C-alpha positions in Angstrom: 45.6 95.5 62.1 47.4 95.4 65.4 45.6 93.5 68.2 45.7 96.6 70.3 43.2 98.3 68.0 40.8 95.4 68.3 41.1 95.4 72.1 40.7 99.1 72.3 37.5 99.0 70.3 36.1 96.3 72.6 36.9 98.6 75.6 35.1 101.5 73.9 32.0 99.3 73.7 32.2 97.7 77.2 33.1 100.7 79.2 30.0 102.8 78.4 27.9 99.6 78.7 29.3 99.0 82.2 28.8 102.6 83.0 25.1 102.7 81.9 24.4 99.4 83.8 26.1 100.8 86.9 24.1 104.0 86.8 20.9 102.0 86.4 21.8 99.8 89.2 22.7 102.7 91.4 19.6 104.8 90.9 16.9 102.3 90.0 16.5 100.0 93.0 13.5 98.2 91.5 15.8 96.9 88.8 18.7 95.7 91.0 17.7 92.1 91.3 17.8 91.6 87.5 20.8 93.8 86.9 23.2 92.4 89.4 24.8 89.7 87.4 24.9 91.5 84.0 26.6 94.4 85.8 29.2 92.2 87.4 29.9 90.4 84.2 30.2 93.5 82.0 32.3 95.4 84.6 34.6 92.4 84.9 34.8 92.0 81.1 35.5 95.7 80.7 38.3 95.7 83.3 39.9 92.6 81.7 39.7 94.1 78.2 41.2 97.4 79.5 44.2 95.5 80.8 44.5 93.4 77.7 44.4 96.6 75.6 47.1 98.0 77.8 49.3 94.9 77.4 48.9 94.9 73.6 49.3 98.7 73.6 52.7 98.3 75.4 53.8 95.9 72.6 52.7 98.3 69.9 54.4 101.2 71.6 57.7 99.2 71.6 57.3 98.6 67.9 56.5 102.2 67.2 59.5 103.4 69.2 61.7 101.0 67.3 60.4 102.3 64.0 60.8 106.0 65.1 64.4 105.3 66.3 65.2 103.6 63.0 63.9 106.6 61.1 65.8 109.0 63.4 62.5 110.6 64.6 60.7 110.9 68.0 57.3 109.5 68.6 54.6 112.2 68.6 53.5 113.5 72.0 50.0 112.3 71.2 51.2 108.7 71.5 52.5 109.3 75.0 49.3 111.2 75.9 47.2 108.2 74.7 49.3 105.9 76.8 48.8 108.0 79.9 45.0 108.2 79.4 44.8 104.5 78.6 46.6 103.7 81.9 44.1 105.8 83.8 41.2 104.1 82.0 42.6 100.7 83.1 42.8 101.9 86.7 39.3 103.4 86.8 37.9 100.3 85.1 39.4 98.2 87.8 38.0 100.6 90.5 34.6 100.4 88.9 34.8 96.6 89.1 35.9 96.6 92.7 33.2 99.1 93.7 30.6 97.1 91.8 31.7 93.8 93.5 31.5 95.5 96.9 28.3 97.3 96.5 26.1 94.8 94.7 26.4 92.4 97.7 26.5 95.1 100.4 25.1 98.6 100.4 23.2 98.2 97.1 22.1 94.7 97.5 18.7 94.1 96.0 17.4 93.0 99.4 18.5 96.2 101.2 16.0 98.9 101.8 16.7 102.4 100.5 18.3 104.7 103.1 21.3 107.0 103.7 23.8 104.1 103.2 22.3 103.2 99.8 22.5 106.8 98.8 26.2 106.8 99.7 26.7 103.6 97.7 24.8 105.1 94.7 26.9 108.2 94.8 30.2 106.2 95.0 29.1 104.1 92.0 28.2 107.3 90.1 31.7 108.8 90.8 33.3 105.7 89.4 31.0 105.8 86.3 31.9 109.4 85.7 35.6 108.5 85.9 35.2 105.7 83.5 33.2 107.9 81.1 35.8 110.7 81.3 38.8 108.5 80.7 37.0 106.5 77.9 36.4 109.7 76.0 39.9 111.2 76.6 41.6 107.9 75.7 39.7 107.7 72.5 40.5 111.3 71.6 44.2 110.8 72.3 44.1 107.5 70.3 42.7 109.4 67.3 45.4 112.1 67.7 48.1 109.5 68.0 46.9 107.6 64.9 46.9 110.8 62.8 50.2 112.0 64.2 51.7 108.6 63.3 50.1 108.7 59.9 51.8 112.1 59.3 55.1 110.7 60.6 55.2 107.6 58.4 53.7 109.2 55.3 56.3 112.1 55.2 
């Protein structure tokens, strides 16, 4: 099994976990003190795994391109679509981490009283969560399409 598959599965676990923790942190101020470090750790782990999946995915893509060239065939479009979605997921995972790091010690600090600034911070964090959720789902869907397109390519 390619390492990219393992890394991709880990991202599919950590991205939603980071998203749920971030939403809880954003909208449940009474839980912020206990959620700060778990959120930071999971968001950092998710971003690191997303970039590791991208690196291993680039290696797998080179291998697949070589096989397709040797067979005189082109890679299915789904492979390229998965690559584009995965790149976007890496970027939004990094954005989530940066927003988390900024907000947990500033606008959404557990010691800060709720107000208009905390509402802005919670909304910003929610936008990042929605982006991570969207690109996690679309990346997984394109991965499934790419796998099945590759299966058809190599089994023919």
